[in-house]
N, C-alpha and C positions, 0 to 999 in steps of 0.2 A: 504494500500500500504506500502511496506517495503522501506521507503525513502532512507535509507542508501545504500541498495543493488541496488536500481534503480539508485542512484547517481553514484555508482561505474560503473554500466553499461553505463550510459550516458558519463562519463569521458572516459571510455574505447572506446566507439563508436566515440568520438571526435578524437581519435588517429588513427582510421582506414584510413581516407583520408590522414593523415600525413604519415603513414606507406606506403601507396600505392604510394604517391609522392616520398618518399625516395627510394623505390624499383625501381620505374621507372627511377629515376635519376641514380641509380647504373647500371641499364641495359644500359643506354646511354653510360656509360664508358666501360662496360664489353662486350657489343654487344650481347652475347649469353644470352637469358633470363634465362636459367637454371643456369648459373653461378651466376647471381644476386640473384636468389632464394636460391641457396646454401649459399651465404654469409649471407643472412637473417637468415637462420636456424643455421649456425655456431655461429653467434653472439648471437642468442637466446639460444643455448645450453650453451655457456659460461656464459651468464647472469643467467640462471637457475641453473647452477652448483654453482655459487657464492651464489645465494639465498638459495639453499639447504644447503650449508655449514653453512651459517649464522643461518638458522632456526634450524639446528641440535643442535646448542648451546642453543637455546631458548625453544625448545619443544622436545617431544619425537620423535624419528625417524619414518619414514613411513615403509612400508613393501614391498620391491621390489619383494620378492618371491610370494606374494599374487597375483601379476599381472598375473601369470600363470593360475589362476582360472577364470580370466575375459573371457567373451565370445569373439569370434573371432572378432566381429564387433567393440568391444571397442578398439581394437588395431589400427583401421583404421582412427582415428581422425587426425593423422599426414599426411595421404594421402590427406585428405580434406584440411588441412592447407596448404600443398604444392600446391595444385591446386588453392586455393584462392590467394596465393602470386604470383604464375605464372600468374593468370588472371589479377591481379593488375598491374603487370609489362607490360603486353601486352595491356591492355585496357585503363589505365589512360592516356597515351600519346595521345590517339585518342578521348577520351570522356571528359577528365578533371576529377579532383577529385570529383566534385559535381555529374557529370553524373554517374561516377562509383559508388559513394556512394549510390545514390538513387536507382540504379539498384541492388546493393548488398542488401540494406535494404528491397527492395521489394521482392527479392528472399528469403531472410531470413524469412520474414513474411509468405510467401507462404509455405515454407518448415515447418515452425513452426506450422502453422495451421494444416498441415497434420500430423505432429508428435503428436501434442496435441490431435487432433480428434481421432486418433487410439490408443493413449497411447503407442506409439512406444518406444523402448529402455528402457522400465521399468518406463516411466513417467505416471503420473495420466492422465486419459482421461479427456479432456476438449473439449466438442463438438463445432463444428463450429456453430456460431450463426450469426444472422443478423448484430449485431454491429461489429463482427469480419470481416464479408464479406464487410461491409461498409468501415472499416479501410483499407482493401486490395484494394478496389476500389479507395479510396482517395490516397493511395500510388502509384497506377498505374497512376492516373491522375497527381500526382507530378512528376513521372518518365517522362511522356510525356511532361510536361511543362518544366522541366529542360533540356531535350534533344532537345528542339525546336530550339535553336540558331544556 
């Protein structure tokens, strides 16, 4: 196991319910969920612009033009990100952060199992196995338990 990378993923995952709660609170003030999603992305663009400027000083620059050669579907990640943020704005006030998070994680695992099994988007094939199916069943049981209250 690559502990450092898994640790980064765990820390990143800890921020998902925090972000969802923040986005839901912004929607409470802005009323329109699309406005609060837009604020999320504007702040993200500003933060990434600053990060790019800093990293340009520390390492060689990336290649913006090479993006033209990427397949069409590689450009669609932002659409999925926008859908996720919109879902968080709409769902968290109704399910709570824990309910939303366990549903998101269950959906992520289900999608990841499909992507891995077929080696989609250029990833290495990792066939669905009994332990992976058991993990999905346990997550679905957790989803049911968290949503019971």
